[in-house]
C-alpha positions in Angstrom: -80.3 -36.7 -66.5 -78.6 -33.3 -67.0 -75.8 -34.4 -64.7 -75.3 -37.7 -66.6 -75.3 -35.8 -69.9 -72.8 -33.3 -68.6 -70.5 -36.0 -67.3 -70.7 -37.8 -70.7 -69.9 -34.6 -72.5 -66.9 -34.0 -70.3 -65.5 -37.6 -70.9 -66.0 -37.3 -74.7 -64.3 -33.9 -74.9 -61.5 -35.0 -72.6 -60.9 -38.0 -74.8 -60.9 -35.7 -77.8 -58.2 -33.4 -76.3 -56.2 -36.4 -75.2 -56.3 -37.8 -78.7 -55.1 -34.3 -80.0 -52.2 -34.4 -77.6 -51.2 -37.7 -79.2 -51.7 -36.7 -82.8 -50.3 -33.1 -83.0 -46.7 -34.1 -82.1 -46.8 -36.7 -84.9 -47.7 -33.9 -87.4 -45.0 -31.5 -86.3 -42.5 -34.3 -85.6 -41.2 -34.3 -89.2 -39.9 -30.8 -88.6 -38.2 -30.7 -85.2 -37.6 -27.0 -85.2 -41.4 -26.4 -85.6 -42.2 -29.0 -82.9 -39.8 -27.4 -80.4 -41.2 -24.0 -81.1 -44.9 -24.8 -81.0 -44.9 -27.4 -78.1 -47.8 -29.3 -79.8 -48.9 -31.2 -76.6 -49.5 -28.0 -74.7 -52.3 -26.6 -76.9 -54.8 -29.4 -76.4 -54.2 -29.4 -72.6 -54.7 -25.6 -72.4 -57.9 -25.9 -74.4 -59.1 -28.8 -72.2 -58.7 -26.8 -69.1 -60.3 -23.7 -70.7 -63.3 -25.7 -72.0 -63.9 -28.3 -69.3 -62.4 -26.6 -66.3 -59.3 -27.0 -64.1 -59.9 -30.5 -62.8 -60.3 -32.0 -66.3 -57.3 -30.0 -67.5 -55.2 -31.3 -64.6 -56.2 -34.9 -65.2 -55.7 -34.9 -69.0 -52.5 -32.9 -68.7 -51.0 -35.4 -66.3 -52.0 -38.5 -68.2 -51.2 -37.4 -71.8 -47.3 -37.5 -71.8 -47.2 -40.7 -69.7 -49.7 -42.6 -71.8 -48.1 -41.3 -75.0 -44.7 -42.5 -73.8 -46.1 -46.0 -73.1 -47.9 -46.3 -76.4 -45.4 -44.6 -78.8 -42.1 -44.4 -76.9 -42.0 -40.7 -77.1 -41.3 -38.6 -75.1 -38.9 -40.8 -73.2 -40.5 -41.8 -69.9 -37.6 -40.6 -67.7 -37.0 -37.8 -67.2 -39.0 -36.1 -70.0 -42.5 -37.7 -69.8 -42.5 -37.6 -66.0 -41.5 -33.9 -65.9 -44.0 -33.0 -68.7 -46.8 -34.7 -66.7 -46.5 -32.3 -63.9 -45.9 -29.4 -66.3 -49.0 -30.1 -68.4 -51.1 -30.8 -65.3 -50.3 -27.4 -64.0 -51.1 -25.7 -67.4 -54.3 -27.6 -67.7 -55.4 -26.7 -64.1 -54.5 -22.9 -64.2 -56.1 -22.4 -67.7 -59.4 -23.7 -66.4 -61.5 -22.5 -63.6 -65.2 -22.8 -63.1 -67.1 -22.3 -66.4 -70.2 -21.5 -64.5 -68.5 -18.4 -63.1 -67.9 -16.8 -66.5 -71.4 -15.3 -66.8 -70.9 -13.6 -63.5 -67.9 -11.6 -64.8 -68.7 -8.0 -65.6 -67.0 -5.1 -67.2 -66.7 -3.4 -63.9 -64.8 -6.4 -62.4 -62.5 -6.4 -65.4 -61.7 -2.7 -64.9 -61.0 -3.3 -61.2 -58.5 -6.0 -62.0 -56.9 -3.8 -64.6 -56.5 -0.9 -62.2 -55.1 -3.1 -59.6 -52.4 -4.9 -61.7 -51.8 -2.9 -64.8 -50.2 0.3 -63.6 -47.3 2.3 -64.7 -45.3 1.5 -61.5 -45.9 -2.2 -61.9 -44.3 -2.9 -65.3 -40.9 -3.9 -66.5 -39.5 -2.4 -69.7 -36.4 -3.7 -71.5 -34.6 -1.5 -74.0 -32.0 -3.3 -76.1 -29.8 -2.0 -78.9 -28.0 1.1 -79.9 -30.3 4.0 -79.1 -30.7 7.1 -77.1 -32.0 5.7 -73.9 -33.0 9.1 -72.5 -35.0 9.9 -75.6 -36.8 6.5 -75.6 -37.6 6.7 -71.9 -39.1 10.1 -72.4 -41.1 8.8 -75.3 -42.4 5.8 -73.2 -43.3 8.1 -70.3 -45.0 10.7 -72.5 -47.0 8.5 -74.8 -47.7 5.4 -72.6 -46.8 5.4 -68.9 -48.2 8.8 -68.1 -51.5 7.7 -69.5 -51.7 4.6 -67.4 -53.3 4.5 -63.9 -50.8 4.9 -61.2 -50.7 3.0 -57.9 -49.8 4.3 -54.5 -46.3 2.8 -54.2 -43.3 4.6 -55.7 -40.3 2.3 -55.7 -37.0 4.1 -56.3 -34.2 2.5 -58.2 -30.9 3.5 -56.7 -27.2 2.7 -57.5 -25.6 0.4 -55.0 -23.2 2.2 -52.7 -19.5 1.4 -53.4 -18.4 -1.5 -51.2 -15.1 -1.8 -49.4 -12.7 -4.5 -50.6 -13.0 -7.8 -48.8 -11.6 -11.3 -49.0 -14.4 -13.9 -48.6 -13.7 -17.6 -48.2 -16.4 -19.8 -49.6 -16.6 -23.6 -48.9 -16.4 -26.0 -51.7 -18.6 -29.1 -52.1 -15.5 -31.3 -51.7 -13.1 -31.2 -48.8 -10.0 -31.2 -51.1 -10.9 -29.2 -54.2 -8.8 -29.6 -57.3 -6.4 -26.7 -58.0 -8.5 -25.3 -60.9 -11.5 -25.2 -58.6 -9.9 -22.5 -56.4 -10.5 -19.0 -57.6 -9.7 -15.5 -56.5 -11.6 -12.5 -57.9 -11.3 -8.7 -57.8 -14.3 -6.6 -58.9 -14.8 -2.9 -59.8 -17.7 -0.8 -60.8 -17.3 0.7 -64.2 -19.4 3.9 -64.0 -22.9 4.7 -64.9 -25.2 2.2 -66.6 -26.6 4.9 -68.8 -23.2 5.8 -70.2 -23.2 3.3 -73.0 -20.2 4.8 -74.7 -18.1 4.3 -71.5 -19.3 0.7 -71.1 -18.6 -0.1 -74.7 -15.1 1.4 -74.3 -14.5 -0.8 -71.2 -15.5 -3.9 -73.2 -13.2 -3.0 -76.1 -10.3 -2.3 -73.7 -10.8 -5.6 -71.9 -10.8 -7.5 -75.1 -7.5 -5.8 -76.2 -5.7 -6.2 -72.8 -7.1 -9.6 -71.6 -8.9 -11.2 -74.5 -6.3 -13.9 -75.2 -3.2 -15.4 -73.6 -1.1 -13.2 -75.8 -2.9 -10.0 -74.9 -0.4 -7.7 -73.0 -2.0 -7.5 -69.6 -3.0 -11.2 -69.4 0.4 -12.3 -70.7 2.1 -10.2 -67.9 -0.2 -11.6 -65.2 0.4 -15.2 -66.4 4.2 -14.5 -66.5 4.1 -13.6 -62.9 2.6 -17.0 -62.1 -0.3 -15.6 -60.2 -2.5 -18.5 -61.3 -2.9 -21.2 -63.8 -5.4 -19.0 -65.7 -6.7 -15.5 -65.7 -10.1 -14.6 -67.1 -12.5 -11.6 -66.9 -16.2 -11.1 -66.4 -18.0 -8.0 -67.4 -21.7 -7.5 -66.8 -23.0 -4.2 -68.2 -26.7 -5.1 -67.7 -26.6 -4.4 -64.0 -26.9 -1.1 -62.1 -24.0 -0.3 -61.7 -22.0 -2.4 -64.3 -19.4 -4.7 -62.7 -16.0 -5.8 -64.0 -14.5 -8.9 -62.3 -10.9 -10.2 -62.8 -10.6 -13.9 -61.7 -7.5 -16.0 -61.3 -7.6 -19.8 -60.8 -5.3 -22.3 -58.9 -4.4 -20.3 -55.9 -5.5 -21.3 -52.4 -5.0 -17.8 -50.9 -6.8 -14.6 -51.8 
């Protein structure tokens, strides 16, 4: 009797979450920005997996977008509804688990998981904006990282060694590429990542010299007919920052 009641309860709640997956997009559909931000079909599937367990979450998550596409025409069956079916099925499954195992969880088990995964040498910190990087890193280490448990590994971040110049031929997906598909590039390191004033200066200088076809250096390169076009790439988010000068329509490097 208990098994029958439990199965009936699962079916009823699964139907409820499926209905919510149908209705919530209608409510947010009048404001597309809100709907795109909230992803209204995801919430009922996540709740379904959390309340009923992974298998129910997987089943309801897979069926919801396909059935809604058949009944209401949204989302389009291919490729949106099909891709969402696998996406929501995964969300529903991983958000679940065995509800009967929850009472077995203890505070000691929680602390063991925390010590294993939440350590100062197992985190990624992104600093963005105009600031004193050394000061902010010192603040993070003093007030936060130094107080976190530390693991046994000590990965060391190093700057890549300077590489010797090389000409590398890369095959194209067509045997006879169009002229504008052929490129030749030269790259340079532009100093230390932490020297933000230097990297900003490099960016300003590149814009002045190569920003447009009338910029002096780009105009001179184009006048020499080195290629149909000359462009630049500058990535100052890497260690070390890299500047690349590319020219197109030239079969030889």
